[in-house]
Structures are given as C-alpha cells and as structure tokens.
N, C-alpha and C positions, 0 to 999 in steps of 0.2 A: 397435412400436405405431404406430397411425395416429391422428392428431388432425385433426378438421375445424375449420377456422378459423371463428370466430364474430365478430359485430359487436364492435368495440372491442378486439379482440385485438391484442397486440403480441408480438414475439418475447420480450421480457423478461417479460411476463405469463405467456406459455405456459411458459417455462423455470421461473418461480416456481411455477406450478401443479404441474409434474412433479417438480421437484428442490428446491423451496423456496429456490432461489438464482437471481435474475434474471441474475446475471453469467455464467451458463452458456449464454446464448442463442446464442453462436457454434456450439455443437454442433448446434442446430436449423438454423441458417442454412447451415452447411457440408454438411449431409446432405440438403438439399432444393434441388438446383440448378435444379429446374423452376420455382421461384418467381422471377419476373422483377423484381419491385419490392417489396423488403422494407419500404419505408416506407408502402406502400398495400396491405396484405393484403386479399384479397377473401374475404368469408364464403363458405364452401362449399369452398374450396381445401383439399386434404388435405396433411398434413405427416407425414413419418416422424419419430418420436421415438425416438432411440437409447437404449439402456441406457447408464448412466454407471458409471465405476469407483467402487465403494463400499468397496473395501479397498485400502490402499496395497500396493505390491509393489516388487520389485527387478527392474531390467532389466540384463542383461549387455550391455555395449556391443560391437557388432560392426562390422566394416569397413563403411563407407558410412553408418553412422548419423549423423544430425544431430538437434538438438533438435526440429526440425520433423517429421522422420520418426518420432521416438519419440513426440511428442505425437499425431501422426496415428494411430499404432499403438494407443495406450492410450485416447485421448480422442475419436478420430474427427474431429479438427480440428487444424490446426497452431497454432491460437490460443493454446494454453497452453505454447508452446515457451519463452517468456521465463520463465515460472514454473518450468519444469523446469530451465532454466539456473541460476536463482537457488538452487533447492533443492539443486543439485549443485555449488555453489561456482564457477559459471561455467566449469567445466573442460570444454573442448571435447571432444566425443566422439572426433573423429579423432585426438586426442592421448592417448586413454585406452581404446583397444581392450582388451577383456577386463575392464574395471573394472565395478563395480556402481554403477548409478545408482538413486537413490530416486525412485519414481513415486508421488506422493501421491494418495490418493482425492480426488475432487472433492466428493463428498457421502457422508454416512454411510448405512448400510442403514436406520437409524431414520428419517432424513429422507425417504428414498424411500418407505418404508412409510407414513409419515404423509401424504405427498402422495397415495399410492394410496388411502388411506382417504377423503381429502377429495374425490377425483375420483369416487368411487362415488355 
C-alpha cells in the first residue's frame, strides 16, 4: 500500500492510522529507505505501508537465525528482536536449532479492519 505524506504527519501518526498502534512506526521507517530525514517529513512524499503480522505463528529455528533475522522475516524490521527474545525466554537461536519459537502478532485482524474503515 502507498501512503502520501500530508501536513503534520509523523511516523507515529501514520502507524496509528494504519495499525491503531503508534509503536509500530519502525516498520514504516525501515521499509522506506528513500526518506532522508524522518524528523522533517515533506508533504507529497510517498511511503510504502507494509502488511503486518495479524496472527501469531511458530518459527522453527534454523542454522544462522538470530532474533534480528527472525524479526526481519516476520515483521520487515529488526526493531522487534528484543520482544522476540523476551517472548522466547531469551534462549539464543544458535543454541536452539530445530526449536519452535513463538512469533506474536503485532496487531489483530480486527484492529487492521477498523483502521481500514477509518481510512476510507
């Protein structure tokens, strides 16, 4: 999805519009490397708005996995690696190849649908 920046937009406000959670702004930031200055968004600039994980899932740890790479795989940003570590008892992936790690949804389907209705 593409969003065009408007006057007074911030990453947090845009995240809240789409996902009802301002805390998810790193997903927008990390998926739009063409924006040079996140503190001074320019109206008219276009942003890619990624889909977010709306259902929790299980990840089978593979050789080479890190919390950062798992976060990138499921959330499109490394920002949530700390949350993944906490959710999985801080058990390092390299010590647990073949183990199941819990990957929590960032928002519910209902929250996304409510945001979509508001945006129309």
